[in-house]
C-alpha positions in Angstrom: 49.1 80.4 51.6 51.5 82.2 49.2 53.1 85.2 50.7 51.7 88.6 49.6 54.1 91.2 50.8 57.3 92.2 49.1 60.5 91.8 51.0 64.0 93.0 50.5 67.2 91.6 52.2 70.6 93.0 52.9 73.2 90.6 54.3 76.7 91.4 55.2 79.4 88.9 56.2 83.1 88.6 56.3 85.6 86.0 55.2 89.2 85.4 56.7 91.8 83.1 55.5 89.4 81.0 53.3 88.0 80.9 49.8 84.7 82.7 49.5 83.8 81.3 46.1 86.4 79.6 43.9 86.2 79.7 40.1 86.4 76.3 38.8 87.6 77.7 35.3 90.4 79.7 37.0 92.0 76.9 39.1 89.4 77.6 41.8 90.8 81.1 42.6 88.4 83.4 44.4 86.1 85.1 41.9 87.0 88.6 41.5 86.2 91.8 39.5 89.6 92.5 38.1 88.6 96.1 37.3 87.4 97.1 40.8 89.5 94.7 42.9 86.3 93.4 44.5 85.7 89.8 45.5 82.6 88.1 44.1 80.4 85.4 45.4 77.8 84.0 43.2 74.1 83.7 43.9 74.5 79.9 43.4 77.1 79.8 46.2 74.8 81.8 48.7 71.9 79.5 47.8 74.0 76.4 48.5 74.9 77.7 51.9 71.3 78.1 52.7 70.3 74.8 51.3 73.3 73.1 53.2 71.7 74.5 56.6 68.2 73.3 55.7 69.7 69.8 55.1 71.4 69.9 58.5 68.0 70.7 59.9 66.3 67.8 58.1 64.2 69.9 55.8 63.3 68.6 52.3 65.2 70.2 49.6 65.1 69.6 45.8 68.8 70.1 45.0 70.3 68.2 47.7 73.9 67.7 46.3 73.6 64.0 45.7 74.8 62.3 42.6 71.5 61.3 40.9 69.5 62.1 37.8 66.6 64.5 37.8 64.2 61.7 37.3 65.6 59.9 40.3 65.4 62.8 42.7 61.8 63.6 41.6 60.7 59.9 41.8 62.2 59.8 45.4 60.2 62.9 46.5 57.1 61.5 45.1 57.6 58.1 46.9 58.3 60.0 50.2 55.4 62.5 50.1 53.1 60.1 48.3 52.2 62.1 45.3 52.0 61.4 41.6 53.2 64.7 39.9 56.6 66.3 39.9 55.0 69.6 40.6 53.4 68.4 43.8 56.6 66.8 44.8 58.8 70.0 44.4 56.3 72.0 46.3 57.2 69.9 49.3 60.7 71.3 49.0 61.5 74.8 50.5 64.3 75.6 48.1 62.0 75.0 45.1 59.4 77.0 46.6 61.7 79.9 47.2 64.4 79.7 44.6 62.6 78.2 41.8 63.0 75.0 39.7 63.1 73.7 36.4 61.8 70.1 35.5 61.6 68.0 32.3 61.3 64.5 32.6 59.4 61.6 30.8 56.8 59.9 32.4 56.7 56.1 32.5 55.7 54.7 29.1 52.1 53.3 28.5 51.7 49.5 28.7 51.0 47.8 25.4 47.3 47.4 26.2 47.1 51.1 27.1 49.0 52.0 23.8 46.6 50.0 21.7 43.5 51.6 23.4 45.0 55.1 22.9 46.1 54.4 19.3 49.5 55.8 20.0 52.5 54.9 22.0 54.1 58.1 22.6 55.5 58.9 26.2 54.4 62.2 27.9 56.5 64.5 29.8 56.2 66.5 33.0 57.8 69.8 32.1 57.7 73.1 33.9 59.8 76.1 34.9 59.2 78.1 38.1 60.8 81.6 38.6 61.8 81.7 42.3 60.1 84.3 44.2 63.4 84.9 46.1 66.3 86.1 44.0 69.9 87.1 45.1 72.4 89.3 43.4 75.8 88.5 43.4 77.8 89.4 46.6 80.6 91.9 46.3 83.2 92.8 48.7 83.0 96.3 50.3 86.7 96.9 49.6 89.5 96.0 47.4 91.1 92.5 48.1 94.2 90.7 47.1 93.8 87.0 47.0 96.8 84.9 48.0 98.2 81.8 46.5 99.5 79.3 49.1 101.1 75.8 49.0 101.5 73.0 51.3 102.4 69.5 51.7 99.9 66.9 50.7 99.2 63.9 52.9 100.5 61.4 50.6 102.8 61.0 47.7 101.4 61.1 44.1 102.9 57.8 43.0 103.9 54.8 44.7 107.7 55.0 44.1 108.0 58.6 45.3 109.8 59.0 48.6 108.5 62.5 49.1 104.8 63.6 49.5 103.5 65.9 46.8 102.2 69.6 47.0 98.8 71.0 47.3 98.0 74.5 45.9 95.2 76.6 46.9 93.8 80.3 47.1 92.4 82.1 50.0 91.6 85.8 50.9 93.2 87.2 54.0 90.2 89.0 54.7 87.1 90.6 53.0 83.8 91.9 54.0 80.9 91.1 51.5 77.5 92.5 50.9 74.6 90.6 49.3 71.2 91.8 48.2 68.0 89.7 47.9 64.4 90.5 47.0 61.3 88.6 47.5 58.6 88.8 44.8 55.0 88.2 45.9 53.8 87.7 42.3 56.0 84.6 41.7 55.0 83.1 44.9 51.5 82.2 43.7 53.1 79.6 41.3 55.5 78.0 43.8 53.2 78.5 46.9 56.1 79.9 48.9 54.9 81.2 52.3 55.6 83.8 54.8 56.9 81.0 57.0 59.4 80.0 54.3 60.6 83.7 54.1 61.0 83.8 57.8 62.8 80.6 57.8 65.3 82.0 55.1 65.9 84.9 57.3 67.4 82.8 60.1 69.0 80.3 57.7 71.0 82.9 55.8 72.7 83.8 59.2 73.1 80.1 60.6 74.0 78.7 57.4 77.0 81.1 56.9 78.1 80.6 60.6 78.0 76.9 59.9 80.3 76.9 56.9 82.7 74.6 58.8 85.0 73.0 56.2 88.5 73.4 55.4 88.1 75.9 52.6 85.2 77.7 54.2 85.8 78.1 57.9 86.3 81.9 58.7 82.9 83.1 57.5 81.3 85.2 59.9 77.8 86.8 59.7 77.8 90.4 60.5 74.5 92.1 59.6 71.3 91.0 58.4 68.4 93.4 57.5 65.0 92.6 56.0 62.4 95.3 55.0 58.7 94.0 54.5 56.5 96.2 52.7 52.7 96.7 53.1 50.4 94.5 50.9 49.9 95.7 47.3 53.0 97.5 47.2 55.1 96.7 44.1 58.1 98.9 44.4 61.3 98.5 46.2 64.5 100.3 47.0 66.6 98.0 45.2 70.4 97.3 45.5 70.6 97.8 49.3 74.2 96.6 49.1 75.1 99.6 46.9 73.8 102.0 49.6 76.3 101.0 52.3 80.0 101.5 52.5 83.1 101.0 54.9 85.2 103.7 56.7 87.6 103.5 59.3 86.4 103.9 63.0 86.7 107.7 62.8 84.4 107.9 59.8 87.2 108.5 57.1 87.3 106.7 53.8 90.0 104.1 53.2 92.6 104.7 50.5 93.7 101.8 48.3 96.4 100.5 50.4 94.4 100.7 53.5 91.6 98.6 51.9 94.0 95.8 51.0 95.4 95.9 54.6 91.9 95.4 56.2 92.1 92.1 58.4 89.2 92.5 60.8 85.7 93.9 61.0 86.6 95.6 64.3 88.8 98.0 62.6 86.0 99.4 60.2 82.8 101.3 60.6 79.7 100.2 58.3 78.1 103.4 57.3 74.4 102.9 56.3 73.4 106.7 56.2 72.7 106.3 52.3 70.4 103.4 53.0 68.5 105.4 55.8 67.8 108.1 53.2 66.3 105.6 50.8 64.2 104.2 53.7 63.0 107.6 54.7 61.6 108.0 51.1 59.6 104.6 51.2 58.7 104.8 55.2 55.0 105.0 54.4 55.2 101.7 52.4 57.2 99.8 54.8 55.4 97.5 57.5 58.4 96.3 59.4 62.2 96.3 59.3 64.2 93.5 61.0 67.8 94.0 61.8 70.3 91.5 63.4 73.9 92.3 63.8 77.2 91.1 65.4 77.7 93.3 68.5 81.3 94.0 67.5 80.4 95.6 64.4 80.2 99.5 64.5 77.1 100.7 62.4 77.2 104.4 61.6 73.5 105.5 61.4 71.9 102.8 63.5 70.3 105.3 65.9 69.0 107.4 63.1 67.5 104.2 61.6 65.5 103.8 64.8 64.3 107.3 64.6 63.4 107.0 61.0 61.0 103.9 61.3 60.1 104.3 65.1 58.1 101.3 66.2 58.4 99.5 62.7 62.0 98.4 63.5 63.0 95.6 65.7 66.7 94.8 66.2 68.8 92.1 67.7 72.5 92.2 68.7 74.3 88.8 68.7 
């Protein structure tokens, strides 16, 4: 059964000596807002992190990263799940149910006998577009960051006659803390048939998928905080942009100046202030059914005790 209650998500994570999200049109340098100095991570990158974890767990996903055409992927899903339509095949995939999908493929052409009986030989199409009920904003760092260009020696020479190995170039960020906002729209779930179980799966997969980014360019990702608000049935509102209601200070509660922001190298030297978020939760507390909070035990969170007082028995929390 499609989920019926709106949810909002806030995810905070850190990246150290790695590339959070390279821009292929800028030599794979980290995406960045040049005006604010904030590192950016696209919603597509975040969804890829989640999808990769689902693949590790053996779940069916529509966008599996393999080199294949849309028709080949849909046909493989039809065969696996013994269904005849593309829509039924995609509904077997958790990423299509949550993130949506677009499909436009030609069906098999009619045989000559069928063509003559129908009087026309035109092929039909399976075409639809689903707006995903779960949408993420682009993540932004909570402080200014300077990316670094580094070079190293490649494993092999670039040409046979060369006696020296060639060089490799890459970009990293020495450290950044990023915040990402997501929202689950119950109205769109009726089309894709996304369920509460799907959303619960996503909640744990956002954390686990980030922890499992174990590749040369991505190792150094650490999940720090994951907060989920579930509203009562029939509530259509939201707080919105939860990522803009938190900020970093030093461990004494003082704001960082520009130089101090660039110098940050560890989440243990900061305090995550959520007091503005708590004020927003206070205004919506009668509409909130529950709030789940998971956080790294090393992270200092200003306002965590006030959060518990504000929502009382509606909140569950877990330190990891």
